[in-house]
DRENSEVO-466042 format. One record per residue (C-alpha): residue number from 0; residue in one letter; x, y, z. Coordinates in steps of 0.5 Angstrom, whole numbers, plus 500, padded with zeros to 3 digits. Layout:
BEGIN
<rec><k>NUM</k><r>A</r><X>X</X><Y>Y</Y><Z>Z</Z></rec>
...
//
This chain:
BEGIN
<rec><k>0</k><r>M</r><X>497</X><Y>921</Y><Z>603</Z></rec>
<rec><k>1</k><r>N</r><X>500</X><Y>928</Y><Z>605</Z></rec>
<rec><k>2</k><r>E</r><X>501</X><Y>932</Y><Z>599</Z></rec>
<rec><k>3</k><r>P</r><X>508</X><Y>937</Y><Z>599</Z></rec>
<rec><k>4</k><r>E</r><X>507</X><Y>944</Y><Z>600</Z></rec>
<rec><k>5</k><r>S</r><X>508</X><Y>948</Y><Z>594</Z></rec>
<rec><k>6</k><r>G</r><X>516</X><Y>949</Y><Z>592</Z></rec>
<rec><k>7</k><r>R</r><X>522</X><Y>945</Y><Z>589</Z></rec>
<rec><k>8</k><r>V</r><X>520</X><Y>938</Y><Z>591</Z></rec>
<rec><k>9</k><r>L</r><X>526</X><Y>933</Y><Z>589</Z></rec>
<rec><k>10</k><r>Q</r><X>522</X><Y>927</Y><Z>585</Z></rec>
<rec><k>11</k><r>T</r><X>526</X><Y>922</Y><Z>587</Z></rec>
<rec><k>12</k><r>T</r><X>526</X><Y>923</Y><Z>594</Z></rec>
<rec><k>13</k><r>A</r><X>518</X><Y>924</Y><Z>593</Z></rec>
<rec><k>14</k><r>A</r><X>517</X><Y>917</Y><Z>590</Z></rec>
<rec><k>15</k><r>S</r><X>521</X><Y>914</Y><Z>596</Z></rec>
<rec><k>16</k><r>L</r><X>517</X><Y>918</Y><Z>602</Z></rec>
<rec><k>17</k><r>Q</r><X>510</X><Y>916</Y><Z>597</Z></rec>
<rec><k>18</k><r>I</r><X>513</X><Y>908</Y><Z>598</Z></rec>
<rec><k>19</k><r>V</r><X>513</X><Y>909</Y><Z>605</Z></rec>
<rec><k>20</k><r>D</r><X>507</X><Y>912</Y><Z>606</Z></rec>
<rec><k>21</k><r>H</r><X>504</X><Y>906</Y><Z>601</Z></rec>
<rec><k>22</k><r>V</r><X>507</X><Y>900</Y><Z>605</Z></rec>
<rec><k>23</k><r>L</r><X>504</X><Y>904</Y><Z>611</Z></rec>
<rec><k>24</k><r>E</r><X>497</X><Y>904</Y><Z>609</Z></rec>
<rec><k>25</k><r>R</r><X>497</X><Y>897</Y><Z>607</Z></rec>
<rec><k>26</k><r>E</r><X>501</X><Y>895</Y><Z>613</Z></rec>
<rec><k>27</k><r>G</r><X>506</X><Y>891</Y><Z>608</Z></rec>
<rec><k>28</k><r>A</r><X>506</X><Y>891</Y><Z>601</Z></rec>
<rec><k>29</k><r>S</r><X>509</X><Y>886</Y><Z>595</Z></rec>
<rec><k>30</k><r>L</r><X>513</X><Y>890</Y><Z>589</Z></rec>
<rec><k>31</k><r>S</r><X>507</X><Y>889</Y><Z>585</Z></rec>
<rec><k>32</k><r>E</r><X>503</X><Y>892</Y><Z>589</Z></rec>
<rec><k>33</k><r>L</r><X>507</X><Y>898</Y><Z>590</Z></rec>
<rec><k>34</k><r>V</r><X>508</X><Y>898</Y><Z>583</Z></rec>
<rec><k>35</k><r>E</r><X>501</X><Y>899</Y><Z>582</Z></rec>
<rec><k>36</k><r>A</r><X>500</X><Y>904</Y><Z>587</Z></rec>
<rec><k>37</k><r>T</r><X>506</X><Y>908</Y><Z>585</Z></rec>
<rec><k>38</k><r>G</r><X>505</X><Y>907</Y><Z>577</Z></rec>
<rec><k>39</k><r>L</r><X>513</X><Y>907</Y><Z>577</Z></rec>
<rec><k>40</k><r>A</r><X>517</X><Y>902</Y><Z>573</Z></rec>
<rec><k>41</k><r>K</r><X>518</X><Y>896</Y><Z>577</Z></rec>
<rec><k>42</k><r>S</r><X>525</X><Y>897</Y><Z>576</Z></rec>
<rec><k>43</k><r>T</r><X>524</X><Y>904</Y><Z>579</Z></rec>
<rec><k>44</k><r>V</r><X>520</X><Y>901</Y><Z>585</Z></rec>
<rec><k>45</k><r>H</r><X>525</X><Y>896</Y><Z>587</Z></rec>
<rec><k>46</k><r>S</r><X>531</X><Y>900</Y><Z>586</Z></rec>
<rec><k>47</k><r>H</r><X>528</X><Y>905</Y><Z>592</Z></rec>
<rec><k>48</k><r>L</r><X>526</X><Y>899</Y><Z>596</Z></rec>
<rec><k>49</k><r>E</r><X>533</X><Y>897</Y><Z>596</Z></rec>
<rec><k>50</k><r>T</r><X>535</X><Y>904</Y><Z>598</Z></rec>
<rec><k>51</k><r>L</r><X>530</X><Y>904</Y><Z>604</Z></rec>
<rec><k>52</k><r>A</r><X>532</X><Y>898</Y><Z>606</Z></rec>
<rec><k>53</k><r>A</r><X>539</X><Y>899</Y><Z>606</Z></rec>
<rec><k>54</k><r>Y</r><X>538</X><Y>905</Y><Z>610</Z></rec>
<rec><k>55</k><r>G</r><X>533</X><Y>901</Y><Z>615</Z></rec>
<rec><k>56</k><r>Y</r><X>527</X><Y>904</Y><Z>613</Z></rec>
<rec><k>57</k><r>V</r><X>524</X><Y>898</Y><Z>610</Z></rec>
<rec><k>58</k><r>V</r><X>525</X><Y>890</Y><Z>611</Z></rec>
<rec><k>59</k><r>N</r><X>523</X><Y>885</Y><Z>606</Z></rec>
<rec><k>60</k><r>E</r><X>520</X><Y>878</Y><Z>609</Z></rec>
<rec><k>61</k><r>D</r><X>517</X><Y>873</Y><Z>605</Z></rec>
<rec><k>62</k><r>N</r><X>517</X><Y>878</Y><Z>599</Z></rec>
<rec><k>63</k><r>R</r><X>513</X><Y>883</Y><Z>603</Z></rec>
<rec><k>64</k><r>Y</r><X>516</X><Y>890</Y><Z>605</Z></rec>
<rec><k>65</k><r>H</r><X>514</X><Y>893</Y><Z>612</Z></rec>
<rec><k>66</k><r>L</r><X>517</X><Y>899</Y><Z>615</Z></rec>
<rec><k>67</k><r>G</r><X>523</X><Y>898</Y><Z>619</Z></rec>
<rec><k>68</k><r>A</r><X>524</X><Y>898</Y><Z>626</Z></rec>
<rec><k>69</k><r>K</r><X>528</X><Y>904</Y><Z>625</Z></rec>
<rec><k>70</k><r>F</r><X>522</X><Y>908</Y><Z>625</Z></rec>
<rec><k>71</k><r>C</r><X>521</X><Y>906</Y><Z>633</Z></rec>
<rec><k>72</k><r>H</r><X>527</X><Y>910</Y><Z>634</Z></rec>
<rec><k>73</k><r>L</r><X>525</X><Y>916</Y><Z>630</Z></rec>
<rec><k>74</k><r>G</r><X>518</X><Y>916</Y><Z>634</Z></rec>
<rec><k>75</k><r>D</r><X>522</X><Y>917</Y><Z>640</Z></rec>
<rec><k>76</k><r>Y</r><X>526</X><Y>922</Y><Z>638</Z></rec>
<rec><k>77</k><r>V</r><X>520</X><Y>926</Y><Z>635</Z></rec>
<rec><k>78</k><r>R</r><X>516</X><Y>925</Y><Z>642</Z></rec>
<rec><k>79</k><r>T</r><X>522</X><Y>926</Y><Z>647</Z></rec>
<rec><k>80</k><r>R</r><X>525</X><Y>932</Y><Z>643</Z></rec>
<rec><k>81</k><r>K</r><X>520</X><Y>937</Y><Z>645</Z></rec>
<rec><k>82</k><r>E</r><X>521</X><Y>941</Y><Z>651</Z></rec>
<rec><k>83</k><r>Y</r><X>514</X><Y>939</Y><Z>654</Z></rec>
<rec><k>84</k><r>H</r><X>515</X><Y>932</Y><Z>653</Z></rec>
<rec><k>85</k><r>R</r><X>515</X><Y>930</Y><Z>660</Z></rec>
<rec><k>86</k><r>V</r><X>510</X><Y>934</Y><Z>663</Z></rec>
<rec><k>87</k><r>A</r><X>505</X><Y>932</Y><Z>657</Z></rec>
<rec><k>88</k><r>E</r><X>507</X><Y>925</Y><Z>659</Z></rec>
<rec><k>89</k><r>E</r><X>505</X><Y>926</Y><Z>666</Z></rec>
<rec><k>90</k><r>V</r><X>499</X><Y>930</Y><Z>665</Z></rec>
<rec><k>91</k><r>V</r><X>496</X><Y>925</Y><Z>660</Z></rec>
<rec><k>92</k><r>A</r><X>497</X><Y>920</Y><Z>665</Z></rec>
<rec><k>93</k><r>E</r><X>494</X><Y>923</Y><Z>670</Z></rec>
<rec><k>94</k><r>L</r><X>488</X><Y>925</Y><Z>666</Z></rec>
<rec><k>95</k><r>A</r><X>487</X><Y>918</Y><Z>664</Z></rec>
<rec><k>96</k><r>A</r><X>487</X><Y>916</Y><Z>671</Z></rec>
<rec><k>97</k><r>E</r><X>481</X><Y>921</Y><Z>673</Z></rec>
<rec><k>98</k><r>S</r><X>477</X><Y>920</Y><Z>667</Z></rec>
<rec><k>99</k><r>T</r><X>473</X><Y>914</Y><Z>664</Z></rec>
<rec><k>100</k><r>M</r><X>475</X><Y>916</Y><Z>657</Z></rec>
<rec><k>101</k><r>D</r><X>481</X><Y>915</Y><Z>653</Z></rec>
<rec><k>102</k><r>A</r><X>487</X><Y>921</Y><Z>654</Z></rec>
<rec><k>103</k><r>D</r><X>492</X><Y>924</Y><Z>649</Z></rec>
<rec><k>104</k><r>F</r><X>496</X><Y>930</Y><Z>647</Z></rec>
<rec><k>105</k><r>A</r><X>496</X><Y>932</Y><Z>640</Z></rec>
<rec><k>106</k><r>V</r><X>500</X><Y>937</Y><Z>636</Z></rec>
<rec><k>107</k><r>E</r><X>499</X><Y>940</Y><Z>629</Z></rec>
<rec><k>108</k><r>E</r><X>504</X><Y>940</Y><Z>624</Z></rec>
<rec><k>109</k><r>H</r><X>504</X><Y>942</Y><Z>617</Z></rec>
<rec><k>110</k><r>G</r><X>497</X><Y>943</Y><Z>617</Z></rec>
<rec><k>111</k><r>R</r><X>495</X><Y>936</Y><Z>620</Z></rec>
<rec><k>112</k><r>I</r><X>493</X><Y>933</Y><Z>627</Z></rec>
<rec><k>113</k><r>I</r><X>498</X><Y>928</Y><Z>630</Z></rec>
<rec><k>114</k><r>S</r><X>497</X><Y>925</Y><Z>637</Z></rec>
<rec><k>115</k><r>L</r><X>504</X><Y>924</Y><Z>641</Z></rec>
<rec><k>116</k><r>Y</r><X>503</X><Y>922</Y><Z>648</Z></rec>
<rec><k>117</k><r>G</r><X>497</X><Y>917</Y><Z>650</Z></rec>
<rec><k>118</k><r>D</r><X>494</X><Y>911</Y><Z>650</Z></rec>
<rec><k>119</k><r>L</r><X>488</X><Y>911</Y><Z>646</Z></rec>
<rec><k>120</k><r>E</r><X>484</X><Y>905</Y><Z>645</Z></rec>
<rec><k>121</k><r>F</r><X>478</X><Y>907</Y><Z>641</Z></rec>
<rec><k>122</k><r>A</r><X>479</X><Y>903</Y><Z>634</Z></rec>
<rec><k>123</k><r>N</r><X>476</X><Y>904</Y><Z>627</Z></rec>
<rec><k>124</k><r>S</r><X>478</X><Y>903</Y><Z>620</Z></rec>
<rec><k>125</k><r>P</r><X>483</X><Y>906</Y><Z>620</Z></rec>
<rec><k>126</k><r>R</r><X>485</X><Y>906</Y><Z>627</Z></rec>
<rec><k>127</k><r>F</r><X>484</X><Y>913</Y><Z>629</Z></rec>
<rec><k>128</k><r>L</r><X>490</X><Y>916</Y><Z>632</Z></rec>
<rec><k>129</k><r>I</r><X>493</X><Y>909</Y><Z>635</Z></rec>
<rec><k>130</k><r>D</r><X>498</X><Y>909</Y><Z>630</Z></rec>
<rec><k>131</k><r>G</r><X>500</X><Y>916</Y><Z>629</Z></rec>
<rec><k>132</k><r>R</r><X>497</X><Y>917</Y><Z>623</Z></rec>
<rec><k>133</k><r>P</r><X>495</X><Y>925</Y><Z>621</Z></rec>
<rec><k>134</k><r>F</r><X>488</X><Y>927</Y><Z>621</Z></rec>
<rec><k>135</k><r>H</r><X>485</X><Y>934</Y><Z>618</Z></rec>
<rec><k>136</k><r>V</r><X>484</X><Y>939</Y><Z>623</Z></rec>
<rec><k>137</k><r>H</r><X>477</X><Y>941</Y><Z>621</Z></rec>
<rec><k>138</k><r>T</r><X>475</X><Y>933</Y><Z>623</Z></rec>
<rec><k>139</k><r>T</r><X>478</X><Y>933</Y><Z>630</Z></rec>
<rec><k>140</k><r>A</r><X>477</X><Y>937</Y><Z>637</Z></rec>
<rec><k>141</k><r>S</r><X>485</X><Y>938</Y><Z>638</Z></rec>
<rec><k>142</k><r>G</r><X>485</X><Y>941</Y><Z>631</Z></rec>
<rec><k>143</k><r>K</r><X>479</X><Y>946</Y><Z>632</Z></rec>
<rec><k>144</k><r>A</r><X>482</X><Y>947</Y><Z>639</Z></rec>
<rec><k>145</k><r>I</r><X>489</X><Y>948</Y><Z>636</Z></rec>
<rec><k>146</k><r>V</r><X>487</X><Y>953</Y><Z>630</Z></rec>
<rec><k>147</k><r>A</r><X>482</X><Y>957</Y><Z>634</Z></rec>
<rec><k>148</k><r>E</r><X>488</X><Y>960</Y><Z>637</Z></rec>
<rec><k>149</k><r>Y</r><X>491</X><Y>962</Y><Z>630</Z></rec>
<rec><k>150</k><r>D</r><X>490</X><Y>968</Y><Z>626</Z></rec>
<rec><k>151</k><r>D</r><X>485</X><Y>968</Y><Z>620</Z></rec>
<rec><k>152</k><r>E</r><X>491</X><Y>968</Y><Z>615</Z></rec>
<rec><k>153</k><r>R</r><X>494</X><Y>962</Y><Z>618</Z></rec>
<rec><k>154</k><r>V</r><X>487</X><Y>958</Y><Z>618</Z></rec>
<rec><k>155</k><r>R</r><X>486</X><Y>960</Y><Z>611</Z></rec>
<rec><k>156</k><r>S</r><X>493</X><Y>957</Y><Z>609</Z></rec>
<rec><k>157</k><r>I</r><X>491</X><Y>950</Y><Z>612</Z></rec>
<rec><k>158</k><r>V</r><X>485</X><Y>950</Y><Z>609</Z></rec>
<rec><k>159</k><r>D</r><X>488</X><Y>952</Y><Z>602</Z></rec>
<rec><k>160</k><r>R</r><X>493</X><Y>946</Y><Z>602</Z></rec>
<rec><k>161</k><r>W</r><X>488</X><Y>941</Y><Z>605</Z></rec>
<rec><k>162</k><r>G</r><X>481</X><Y>943</Y><Z>603</Z></rec>
<rec><k>163</k><r>L</r><X>476</X><Y>941</Y><Z>608</Z></rec>
<rec><k>164</k><r>P</r><X>474</X><Y>934</Y><Z>605</Z></rec>
<rec><k>165</k><r>A</r><X>469</X><Y>931</Y><Z>609</Z></rec>
<rec><k>166</k><r>A</r><X>470</X><Y>924</Y><Z>614</Z></rec>
<rec><k>167</k><r>T</r><X>463</X><Y>923</Y><Z>616</Z></rec>
<rec><k>168</k><r>D</r><X>456</X><Y>926</Y><Z>614</Z></rec>
<rec><k>169</k><r>H</r><X>458</X><Y>930</Y><Z>620</Z></rec>
<rec><k>170</k><r>S</r><X>464</X><Y>934</Y><Z>618</Z></rec>
<rec><k>171</k><r>I</r><X>465</X><Y>941</Y><Z>617</Z></rec>
<rec><k>172</k><r>T</r><X>466</X><Y>942</Y><Z>609</Z></rec>
<rec><k>173</k><r>A</r><X>465</X><Y>950</Y><Z>608</Z></rec>
<rec><k>174</k><r>E</r><X>470</X><Y>955</Y><Z>610</Z></rec>
<rec><k>175</k><r>A</r><X>465</X><Y>959</Y><Z>613</Z></rec>
<rec><k>176</k><r>E</r><X>462</X><Y>954</Y><Z>618</Z></rec>
<rec><k>177</k><r>L</r><X>469</X><Y>952</Y><Z>620</Z></rec>
<rec><k>178</k><r>F</r><X>471</X><Y>960</Y><Z>622</Z></rec>
<rec><k>179</k><r>E</r><X>464</X><Y>960</Y><Z>626</Z></rec>
<rec><k>180</k><r>E</r><X>466</X><Y>954</Y><Z>629</Z></rec>
<rec><k>181</k><r>L</r><X>473</X><Y>957</Y><Z>631</Z></rec>
<rec><k>182</k><r>E</r><X>469</X><Y>963</Y><Z>634</Z></rec>
<rec><k>183</k><r>R</r><X>465</X><Y>958</Y><Z>638</Z></rec>
<rec><k>184</k><r>V</r><X>471</X><Y>955</Y><Z>641</Z></rec>
<rec><k>185</k><r>R</r><X>475</X><Y>961</Y><Z>643</Z></rec>
<rec><k>186</k><r>E</r><X>468</X><Y>964</Y><Z>646</Z></rec>
<rec><k>187</k><r>Q</r><X>467</X><Y>957</Y><Z>650</Z></rec>
<rec><k>188</k><r>G</r><X>475</X><Y>955</Y><Z>651</Z></rec>
<rec><k>189</k><r>Y</r><X>475</X><Y>948</Y><Z>648</Z></rec>
<rec><k>190</k><r>A</r><X>473</X><Y>944</Y><Z>642</Z></rec>
<rec><k>191</k><r>E</r><X>469</X><Y>938</Y><Z>641</Z></rec>
<rec><k>192</k><r>N</r><X>469</X><Y>933</Y><Z>636</Z></rec>
<rec><k>193</k><r>R</r><X>462</X><Y>930</Y><Z>635</Z></rec>
<rec><k>194</k><r>E</r><X>462</X><Y>924</Y><Z>630</Z></rec>
<rec><k>195</k><r>E</r><X>466</X><Y>929</Y><Z>625</Z></rec>
<rec><k>196</k><r>S</r><X>472</X><Y>924</Y><Z>624</Z></rec>
<rec><k>197</k><r>I</r><X>469</X><Y>918</Y><Z>626</Z></rec>
<rec><k>198</k><r>E</r><X>462</X><Y>915</Y><Z>626</Z></rec>
<rec><k>199</k><r>G</r><X>460</X><Y>914</Y><Z>633</Z></rec>
<rec><k>200</k><r>F</r><X>466</X><Y>918</Y><Z>636</Z></rec>
<rec><k>201</k><r>W</r><X>466</X><Y>924</Y><Z>641</Z></rec>
<rec><k>202</k><r>A</r><X>472</X><Y>928</Y><Z>643</Z></rec>
<rec><k>203</k><r>V</r><X>473</X><Y>934</Y><Z>647</Z></rec>
<rec><k>204</k><r>G</r><X>480</X><Y>938</Y><Z>646</Z></rec>
<rec><k>205</k><r>K</r><X>483</X><Y>944</Y><Z>650</Z></rec>
<rec><k>206</k><r>A</r><X>489</X><Y>948</Y><Z>647</Z></rec>
<rec><k>207</k><r>V</r><X>495</X><Y>949</Y><Z>652</Z></rec>
<rec><k>208</k><r>T</r><X>500</X><Y>954</Y><Z>651</Z></rec>
<rec><k>209</k><r>S</r><X>507</X><Y>956</Y><Z>653</Z></rec>
<rec><k>210</k><r>P</r><X>508</X><Y>962</Y><Z>658</Z></rec>
<rec><k>211</k><r>R</r><X>510</X><Y>966</Y><Z>652</Z></rec>
<rec><k>212</k><r>G</r><X>503</X><Y>964</Y><Z>648</Z></rec>
<rec><k>213</k><r>K</r><X>506</X><Y>959</Y><Z>644</Z></rec>
<rec><k>214</k><r>V</r><X>501</X><Y>954</Y><Z>642</Z></rec>
<rec><k>215</k><r>Y</r><X>504</X><Y>947</Y><Z>644</Z></rec>
<rec><k>216</k><r>G</r><X>498</X><Y>943</Y><Z>643</Z></rec>
<rec><k>217</k><r>S</r><X>491</X><Y>940</Y><Z>645</Z></rec>
<rec><k>218</k><r>L</r><X>489</X><Y>936</Y><Z>651</Z></rec>
<rec><k>219</k><r>N</r><X>484</X><Y>931</Y><Z>649</Z></rec>
<rec><k>220</k><r>L</r><X>479</X><Y>926</Y><Z>652</Z></rec>
<rec><k>221</k><r>S</r><X>475</X><Y>921</Y><Z>647</Z></rec>
<rec><k>222</k><r>G</r><X>471</X><Y>915</Y><Z>647</Z></rec>
<rec><k>223</k><r>P</r><X>465</X><Y>912</Y><Z>644</Z></rec>
<rec><k>224</k><r>S</r><X>459</X><Y>918</Y><Z>642</Z></rec>
<rec><k>225</k><r>Y</r><X>454</X><Y>913</Y><Z>646</Z></rec>
<rec><k>226</k><r>L</r><X>457</X><Y>914</Y><Z>652</Z></rec>
<rec><k>227</k><r>V</r><X>456</X><Y>921</Y><Z>653</Z></rec>
<rec><k>228</k><r>D</r><X>451</X><Y>925</Y><Z>656</Z></rec>
<rec><k>229</k><r>D</r><X>450</X><Y>931</Y><Z>659</Z></rec>
<rec><k>230</k><r>E</r><X>453</X><Y>929</Y><Z>665</Z></rec>
<rec><k>231</k><r>T</r><X>459</X><Y>926</Y><Z>663</Z></rec>
<rec><k>232</k><r>R</r><X>460</X><Y>932</Y><Z>658</Z></rec>
<rec><k>233</k><r>T</r><X>460</X><Y>936</Y><Z>664</Z></rec>
<rec><k>234</k><r>T</r><X>465</X><Y>931</Y><Z>668</Z></rec>
<rec><k>235</k><r>Q</r><X>469</X><Y>930</Y><Z>662</Z></rec>
<rec><k>236</k><r>L</r><X>470</X><Y>938</Y><Z>661</Z></rec>
<rec><k>237</k><r>E</r><X>472</X><Y>939</Y><Z>668</Z></rec>
<rec><k>238</k><r>L</r><X>477</X><Y>934</Y><Z>668</Z></rec>
<rec><k>239</k><r>L</r><X>480</X><Y>937</Y><Z>662</Z></rec>
<rec><k>240</k><r>E</r><X>480</X><Y>944</Y><Z>664</Z></rec>
<rec><k>241</k><r>R</r><X>484</X><Y>942</Y><Z>671</Z></rec>
<rec><k>242</k><r>A</r><X>488</X><Y>938</Y><Z>667</Z></rec>
<rec><k>243</k><r>A</r><X>490</X><Y>944</Y><Z>662</Z></rec>
<rec><k>244</k><r>A</r><X>491</X><Y>948</Y><Z>668</Z></rec>
<rec><k>245</k><r>S</r><X>496</X><Y>944</Y><Z>671</Z></rec>
<rec><k>246</k><r>F</r><X>500</X><Y>943</Y><Z>664</Z></rec>
<rec><k>247</k><r>E</r><X>501</X><Y>950</Y><Z>664</Z></rec>
<rec><k>248</k><r>A</r><X>502</X><Y>950</Y><Z>671</Z></rec>
<rec><k>249</k><r>K</r><X>508</X><Y>945</Y><Z>671</Z></rec>
<rec><k>250</k><r>I</r><X>511</X><Y>949</Y><Z>664</Z></rec>
<rec><k>251</k><r>G</r><X>510</X><Y>955</Y><Z>668</Z></rec>
<rec><k>252</k><r>E</r><X>515</X><Y>952</Y><Z>673</Z></rec>
<rec><k>253</k><r>M</r><X>520</X><Y>950</Y><Z>668</Z></rec>
<rec><k>254</k><r>Y</r><X>521</X><Y>957</Y><Z>665</Z></rec>
<rec><k>255</k><r>R</r><X>522</X><Y>961</Y><Z>672</Z></rec>
<rec><k>256</k><r>T</r><X>528</X><Y>964</Y><Z>674</Z></rec>
<rec><k>257</k><r>P</r><X>532</X><Y>964</Y><Z>680</Z></rec>
<rec><k>258</k><r>E</r><X>530</X><Y>972</Y><Z>680</Z></rec>
<rec><k>259</k><r>D</r><X>523</X><Y>970</Y><Z>680</Z></rec>
<rec><k>260</k><r>E</r><X>524</X><Y>965</Y><Z>686</Z></rec>
<rec><k>261</k><r>S</r><X>527</X><Y>971</Y><Z>689</Z></rec>
<rec><k>262</k><r>V</r><X>521</X><Y>975</Y><Z>688</Z></rec>
<rec><k>263</k><r>D</r><X>516</X><Y>970</Y><Z>691</Z></rec>
<rec><k>264</k><r>E</r><X>521</X><Y>970</Y><Z>697</Z></rec>
<rec><k>265</k><r>S</r><X>521</X><Y>977</Y><Z>698</Z></rec>
<rec><k>266</k><r>T</r><X>514</X><Y>978</Y><Z>697</Z></rec>
<rec><k>267</k><r>E</r><X>512</X><Y>972</Y><Z>703</Z></rec>
<rec><k>268</k><r>T</r><X>517</X><Y>976</Y><Z>707</Z></rec>
//
C-alpha cells in the first residue's frame, strides 16, 4: 500500500483512502475484514464506507464492499488528460501488432510505475500491470528506463521514500547496485527486467521524451522469460527502438508551428 509523503496529512482522508486500497487489494471486502485490516473501530469504518458510497467510490453488494464504477471515469480521465495520450495509444497498438510480446506505455508518479496504455496479458499474482497497480521503479524495465533520465538527487529521493524492497531473488536491493544499473541503462539506451518484479517475467523498456526534454514515460515489451533467447531479444529491441523513434517523431509534429513549416518549405525550394 502507498505511504503518504512527509508533510501534513489529514488522518480522516488518509483512513478513507486506505480503506479504498484495502478493498482493491482484496477484490472486495466485508465490514469486519476492513475493521481487521485498518485497526479502526467498526463504527468508524462504517462511517467511512457510507461516505465513500455516497460519493460513488464504493458499492455494497451482498454485504461486501467493492469499488464503484466512478473509478472507470477517473481512469479514463487519467489516461486521456495527457497531451501525448493519442500518440501513446497509437504507437503501443502498432508495437503490439509487430511484436510477439505484450506492449505497453508506463509512467512514473510519486516514485512508482503505473502502466497507462497497453493490452498486457502476462499474469501472475498479483496481476502485474493489467489492473494499473503501482510497481517500484527498481524492479521494472520501465522504471529503470525512466529514472535513468533523472539526476541522482531525484533518484535518491525516490529510494529514500520507498526503499529497495525485493520482489524476487533477482531484484536490486542495494543503492550502489541501482546506480550502476542506471548508468548501464544510460549507456545502452534501454533497460531490462530479468525476473526482477515477477519470477519468470522479462521486459525491456525505453524512455521517450518531448522535444523540450521532458520525460513522458517508457515504451515496453514484455512476456515470459523462457521465450527470450538472444535472437528474440535482439528482435524485440529493434522493434522497441523504432517505436520510440516513431513516438518522438509524432510528438515532434504536435509541437510544430506554422513558422516551422514555412522554414521547411523555404528550405525545399
